[in-house]
Residue frames relative to the residue before (quaternion, step in Angstrom):
aa qw qx qy qz dx dy dz
X 1.0000 0.0000 0.0000 0.0000 0.00 0.00 0.00
X 0.4858 -0.7114 0.4409 0.2521 3.53 -0.77 1.09
X 0.7976 0.2519 -0.1131 0.5363 3.60 0.89 -0.92
X 0.2117 0.8372 -0.4830 0.1449 3.59 1.10 0.62
X 0.6507 0.5442 -0.3274 0.4162 3.60 1.07 -0.59
X 0.4587 0.6761 -0.4646 0.3415 3.63 1.21 -0.11
X 0.6574 0.5307 -0.3150 0.4325 3.59 1.09 -0.67
X 0.5530 0.5543 -0.4243 0.4548 3.61 1.23 0.08
X 0.6803 0.4437 -0.2744 0.5148 3.58 1.26 -0.35
X 0.7845 0.1770 -0.0637 0.5910 3.57 0.94 -0.98
X 0.4438 -0.6854 0.5071 0.2759 3.56 -0.86 0.96
X 0.5262 -0.6390 0.4510 0.3338 3.63 -0.97 0.74
X 0.6237 0.5440 -0.3517 0.4374 3.61 1.09 -0.56
X 0.6877 0.4046 -0.2719 0.5379 3.58 1.25 -0.29
X 0.7080 0.5094 -0.2684 0.4088 3.56 0.85 -1.01
X 0.6791 0.5026 -0.3071 0.4380 3.60 0.88 -0.87
X 0.6672 0.4640 -0.3344 0.4773 3.65 0.84 -0.73
X 0.6303 0.5201 -0.3441 0.4624 3.61 1.04 -0.67
X 0.6549 0.5099 -0.3091 0.4643 3.57 0.95 -0.87
X 0.7098 0.4471 -0.2680 0.4737 3.58 0.77 -1.00
X 0.6355 0.5261 -0.3290 0.4596 3.58 1.05 -0.68
X 0.6636 0.4887 -0.3142 0.4713 3.58 0.96 -0.78
X 0.6200 0.5209 -0.3466 0.4734 3.60 1.04 -0.67
X 0.6523 0.5125 -0.3173 0.4595 3.59 0.94 -0.83
X 0.6484 0.5094 -0.3205 0.4662 3.60 0.97 -0.81
X 0.6506 0.5098 -0.3176 0.4646 3.59 0.94 -0.84
X 0.6425 0.5203 -0.3220 0.4613 3.59 0.96 -0.85
X 0.6685 0.4924 -0.3060 0.4659 3.60 0.90 -0.86
X 0.6489 0.5149 -0.3208 0.4593 3.59 0.98 -0.77
X 0.6520 0.5028 -0.3192 0.4693 3.59 0.97 -0.80
X 0.6681 0.4877 -0.3113 0.4679 3.60 0.90 -0.84
X 0.6351 0.5185 -0.3320 0.4665 3.58 0.98 -0.74
X 0.6543 0.5110 -0.3133 0.4611 3.58 0.96 -0.84
X 0.6546 0.5019 -0.3206 0.4656 3.59 0.95 -0.81
X 0.6764 0.4977 -0.2993 0.4530 3.59 0.93 -0.84
X 0.7414 0.4191 -0.2416 0.4652 3.60 0.95 -0.73
X 0.7479 0.4053 -0.2260 0.4747 3.61 1.13 -0.44
X 0.6912 0.3775 -0.2975 0.5396 3.59 1.21 0.22
X 0.4115 -0.7119 0.5086 0.2555 3.55 -1.20 0.43
X 0.7025 0.5061 -0.2766 0.4170 3.57 1.05 -0.64
X 0.5953 0.5963 -0.3824 0.3793 3.62 1.04 -0.57
X 0.6612 0.4994 -0.3168 0.4616 3.59 0.88 -0.87
X 0.6448 0.5032 -0.3221 0.4766 3.58 1.00 -0.76
X 0.6477 0.5194 -0.3142 0.4604 3.57 0.98 -0.83
X 0.6722 0.4973 -0.2986 0.4600 3.58 0.93 -0.87
X 0.6850 0.4514 -0.2819 0.4975 3.60 1.18 -0.49
X 0.6199 -0.6089 0.3196 0.3780 3.58 1.24 0.19
X 0.5212 0.6218 -0.4325 0.3934 3.56 1.20 0.21
X 0.3164 -0.7421 0.5579 0.1946 3.53 -1.03 0.75
X 0.5490 -0.6108 0.4611 0.3361 3.52 -1.19 0.53
X 0.4463 -0.6615 0.5317 0.2837 3.52 -1.08 0.72
X 0.2390 -0.7733 0.5731 0.1287 3.53 -0.69 1.08
X 0.0005 -0.7853 0.6184 -0.0311 3.52 -0.68 1.11
X 0.0245 -0.7885 0.6146 0.0019 3.48 -0.94 0.87
X 0.2322 -0.7469 0.6101 0.1261 3.49 -1.07 0.80
X 0.0447 -0.7957 0.6034 -0.0275 3.51 -0.54 1.22
X 0.1433 -0.7801 0.6048 0.0709 3.53 -0.74 1.06
X 0.4274 -0.7057 0.4919 0.2781 3.58 -0.77 0.93
X 0.3436 -0.7357 0.5475 0.2024 3.52 -0.95 0.88
X 0.3270 -0.7288 0.5704 0.1915 3.53 -1.02 0.81
X 0.4596 0.7082 -0.4535 0.2855 3.53 -0.68 0.95
């Protein structure tokens, strides 16, 4: 393990919960930001599909 000596400074019983807890907090913050700053994610999570609109221009030829 490349960083194995970190556990001589920080006990694993303290370091692992802090590491996993900080990862969980970051994940929740990212998901909250995505849900509040986009319009399509909330609709998708509620089961609504996006309206597909296409503009087709006839080619002359």
